[in-house]
C-alpha positions as a Markdown table, in Angstrom:
| # | Residue | x | y | z |
|---|---|---|---|---|
| 1 | Thr | 9.2 | 364.4 | -81.2 |
| 2 | Gly | 6.1 | 363.0 | -79.5 |
| 3 | Gln | 4.2 | 366.2 | -80.0 |
| 4 | Asn | 5.0 | 366.3 | -83.7 |
| 5 | Ala | 3.7 | 362.7 | -84.1 |
| 6 | Leu | 0.5 | 363.6 | -82.3 |
| 7 | Asn | 0.1 | 366.7 | -84.6 |
| 8 | Gln | 0.7 | 364.5 | -87.7 |
| 9 | Ile | -1.9 | 362.0 | -86.6 |
| 10 | Glu | -4.4 | 364.8 | -86.0 |
| 11 | Glu | -3.9 | 366.2 | -89.5 |
| 12 | Phe | -3.9 | 362.9 | -91.3 |
| 13 | Asn | -7.1 | 361.8 | -89.4 |
| 14 | Lys | -8.9 | 365.0 | -90.6 |
| 15 | Ile | -8.3 | 364.0 | -94.3 |
| 16 | Tyr | -8.6 | 360.3 | -94.0 |
| 17 | Lys | -10.1 | 358.2 | -91.2 |
| 18 | Leu | -7.2 | 356.2 | -89.9 |
| 19 | Ser | -7.7 | 352.5 | -89.0 |
| 20 | Gly | -4.3 | 351.8 | -87.4 |
| 21 | Leu | -0.7 | 352.7 | -87.1 |
| 22 | Ile | 2.7 | 351.5 | -88.5 |
| 23 | Met | 5.3 | 353.3 | -86.5 |
| 24 | Thr | 8.8 | 353.6 | -87.9 |
| 25 | Lys | 12.1 | 355.0 | -86.6 |
| 26 | Leu | 11.7 | 353.7 | -83.1 |
| 27 | Asp | 15.4 | 352.7 | -83.1 |
| 28 | Gly | 16.3 | 356.4 | -83.1 |
| 29 | Thr | 13.8 | 357.4 | -80.5 |
| 30 | Ala | 14.9 | 357.9 | -76.9 |
| 31 | Lys | 11.5 | 356.7 | -75.7 |
| 32 | Gly | 8.6 | 354.9 | -77.5 |
| 33 | Gly | 6.1 | 356.5 | -75.1 |
| 34 | Val | 4.5 | 358.5 | -78.0 |
| 35 | Leu | 2.9 | 355.2 | -79.0 |
| 36 | Leu | 1.1 | 355.1 | -75.7 |
| 37 | Ser | -0.2 | 358.6 | -76.1 |
| 38 | Ile | -1.4 | 358.1 | -79.6 |
| 39 | Thr | -3.2 | 354.8 | -78.9 |
| 40 | Glu | -4.8 | 356.3 | -75.8 |
| 41 | Lys | -6.0 | 359.5 | -77.5 |
| 42 | Tyr | -7.1 | 358.0 | -80.9 |
| 43 | Lys | -7.9 | 354.4 | -79.9 |
| 44 | Leu | -5.9 | 353.1 | -82.9 |
| 45 | Pro | -4.3 | 349.7 | -83.0 |
| 46 | Ile | -0.6 | 349.4 | -83.8 |
| 47 | Phe | 0.0 | 347.0 | -86.7 |
| 48 | Ala | 3.8 | 347.1 | -86.9 |
| 49 | Ile | 6.9 | 348.9 | -85.7 |
| 50 | Gly | 10.1 | 349.8 | -87.4 |
| 51 | Ile | 13.2 | 349.2 | -85.3 |
| 52 | Gly | 15.9 | 349.8 | -87.9 |
| 53 | Glu | 16.6 | 350.8 | -91.5 |
| 54 | Lys | 16.4 | 347.3 | -93.2 |
| 55 | Glu | 13.3 | 345.7 | -94.6 |
| 56 | Asp | 13.4 | 343.0 | -91.9 |
| 57 | Asp | 13.4 | 345.6 | -89.2 |
| 58 | Leu | 9.7 | 346.2 | -89.8 |
| 59 | Gln | 8.1 | 343.8 | -87.2 |
| 60 | Pro | 4.5 | 343.0 | -86.3 |
| 61 | Phe | 3.6 | 344.9 | -83.1 |
| 62 | Val | 3.4 | 342.6 | -80.0 |
| 63 | Ala | 2.3 | 344.7 | -77.0 |
| 64 | Lys | 3.9 | 342.5 | -74.4 |
| 65 | Asp | 7.3 | 342.6 | -76.2 |
| 66 | Phe | 7.0 | 346.4 | -76.6 |
| 67 | Val | 6.2 | 347.1 | -73.0 |
| 68 | Lys | 9.1 | 344.9 | -71.8 |
| 69 | Ala | 11.5 | 346.7 | -74.1 |
| 70 | Phe | 10.1 | 350.1 | -73.2 |
| 71 | Leu | 10.5 | 349.4 | -69.5 |
| 72 | Asp | 14.0 | 347.9 | -69.9 |
| 73 | Lys | 15.1 | 350.9 | -71.9 |
| 74 | Asn | 13.8 | 353.5 | -69.4 |
| 75 | Asn | 15.4 | 351.9 | -66.4 |
């Protein structure tokens, strides 16, 4: 869930100063809104997102493409 992701970021960041994110399993998530919450709260860039289980499903993060897909999915 989104809250679980926020808690994990908080705990990891206590141990090791995070420099950015690679988010996986977005194909199984109803909404990718957790990315917006994480980047707003922690000011971390998103380097890549995983949209499936195959190696090729890990894609560089392109904000414009993500926002378009996010809005299309939630309409």
